[in-house]
N, C-alpha and C positions, 0 to 999 in steps of 0.2 A: 504493500500500500504505500502511495505517495505521500511525504509529510505535508504537502499542500492540499491533499484531498481530505486531511483529518478536520472534521468540524470543529470550530472553536469549542473549548470546554469538554472535548472527548478526551480519554485516557491516551497517553502517547503510545506508539507502536512498540510493544515489548520485544518484539522479535528484532526489529531494527536497532533498538537500545542495546539489546544482548550481543548482536552482530558486531557493533561499534566498539563495545567493551572488549570483546574477543580479539579483534584486530589490534585494539592498542596493547593489550597484554602479550599477544603473539609477537608483536614488534618489540617489546621490552625484553622478553625471553630471547628473541632473536639477537638482540644486542648484547646481552649477557653471555649467549653462548659464543658469539664472535669475540668478545673480549677474553673469555677463558681460553679459547683456542689460540689466540694471540698470545697470550701471556705463557701458554706451554710452548709455543714455537720460539719465542724470545729466549725464555730461560733454557730451553734445550740446546739452542745455538750458543748462547753465553757459556753455558757449563762445558759444551764441547770445546770451546775456544779457551776457557780458563776453570779448569775443574776446581770446585769450591775447598776441597781438602785432599790430603794423602796424595800430593802431587810428586813428592821426592821419593824415588824408587831406590832400591838397594836389592843386591842379590842375597837372598837369606843363606844360601849354601856355603859362602865363603866370609859372612861378615865378620867372623871371629879370627880370620887370617890377615885380611888388609882392611884399611880404610878407618873411618871414624869409630866403629864399635868393636876394636880388637880389646881384649881383655884389659890391657895397660892403660886404656883410654876410658874406660867406664868409671863412673863416679862423678863427683862434682870437682869442677875446676873453674878458674877465672881466665875468660879469654883474654888477649892481648889489648882488646877494646875496653876492658873492664866487666863485661857481662859475665854473669854467673851461669853456667851451663851444666846441668845435670844429664848425663847419658846413662841409659840402662838397656838391658836386653831382656825379654821375656821368653822362656822356653819351659817345656813341660817338665817339671812343675816347680819352678823357681824363678825368681829375678837375679839378675846379676848387675850391680851388687845387691846383696841382701839388706844393706842399710845405706841410705842415702843422706848426707849432711848438708843442710842447706842454711844460709843466713836469714835471720828475721829482718822483715822491714826492707827488703831488696827484692827487685824483680828477678825471679828464677826462671831459665827457659829450660824445660825438660825436653829431651830428644831421646825416643825410643824405638824400637822395633822388635820383630818376634822372628825366632828362627825355624818355628814349626807348625804353629796353629794361631788362631785368632785368640788373643788375650786382651785383658783390659784392666787397668787400675784405677783406683779411686783412692785419694789420700783423705783418710777420715777427717771430719769437721772442717773441709775445706771446699771449695769449688773446683778442684783438680780432678780430672775424669777424663780418661781418654781410652780408646781402643788401640791395640797394637796388632797390625796385621802384617804376615809375613810378605816381604817385598816392598814394604812402605816404611817410610820414616814419618812417625807422628810427632809434631811440634806443637807445644804451647807454652805460655809464659803465665806464671802466677806469682803471687807475693804473699808470703806467711807473715801474719801481724804478730804472732806471740810465739816465744820460745817453748820448746816442749817436744814430745815424741808423738808421731802419728802412725796408726797402722795403714799399710797400704796392701789391700787384698786384690787378687784378680777377680774381676767381677763378670768375666766372661767364662762359661762353661767350656774347660777346654781338655776334659778327659776324667779318668777315674781317680787322679789325684789332685783335682782342682781345689777341693775344700782345704787342702794344706799349702796353697801357693799364696804365701803373705811376704811381705818386706816391710820396712820400717822407714819413715822418713824422720830424721832429727833435725829439729830447727834450734839453732845456736845463736847468741848474740852476733852481731856483724864484726865487732872488733876480735872476738875469739875466732871467728871463721877466717878473717883476713890474716890473722897471725899464724893459724894453721895453713894458709894457702901459700904463704911467703916462700916456702922451701920449693914451690913450683910442682909439687906432686898432687895427686887426686886425694880429696878428703874422704876418710872412711870414719866409720863410728868408732873403731878401735884405735886410730892414730891419735897422738897427743903431742 
């Protein structure tokens, strides 16, 4: 029925009103779908060009033999530019080193990897939480506000010995840490 043919005072054509509302909502839904597809394409292309994490790779078969993760390079050290770096390796069912010493009130960059399976660690009462994937180097930086000792369990199931996979993070005062690192060696929980 034509809107001009409706006599004055008569109820509006409900079929025409419903059809107009459906067209508006179909248009709105169409716009939303187009925006979602555009966002998926953009993020897919962006992440293909610049992956968001775990972009540094390493060969897990020989990381103990050469490179950054040889046993003598594990633990905490001060880089020539003054950054504090803690390196660790996870393997079934232990972390190497078993205890990491870090200074309080100082940014600490953790660099870690795995030799065999996906592992993870979380440093209790902090926001330090990362997954260690074989073939990739995980890196994050955090600051410990108070001195003390934190447990660092593996939080990713890695096999039948998973429940025993723990390490410790010992947070000491910055001046004590600097005194212990002046010798140029890695700091451990047993060195004094």
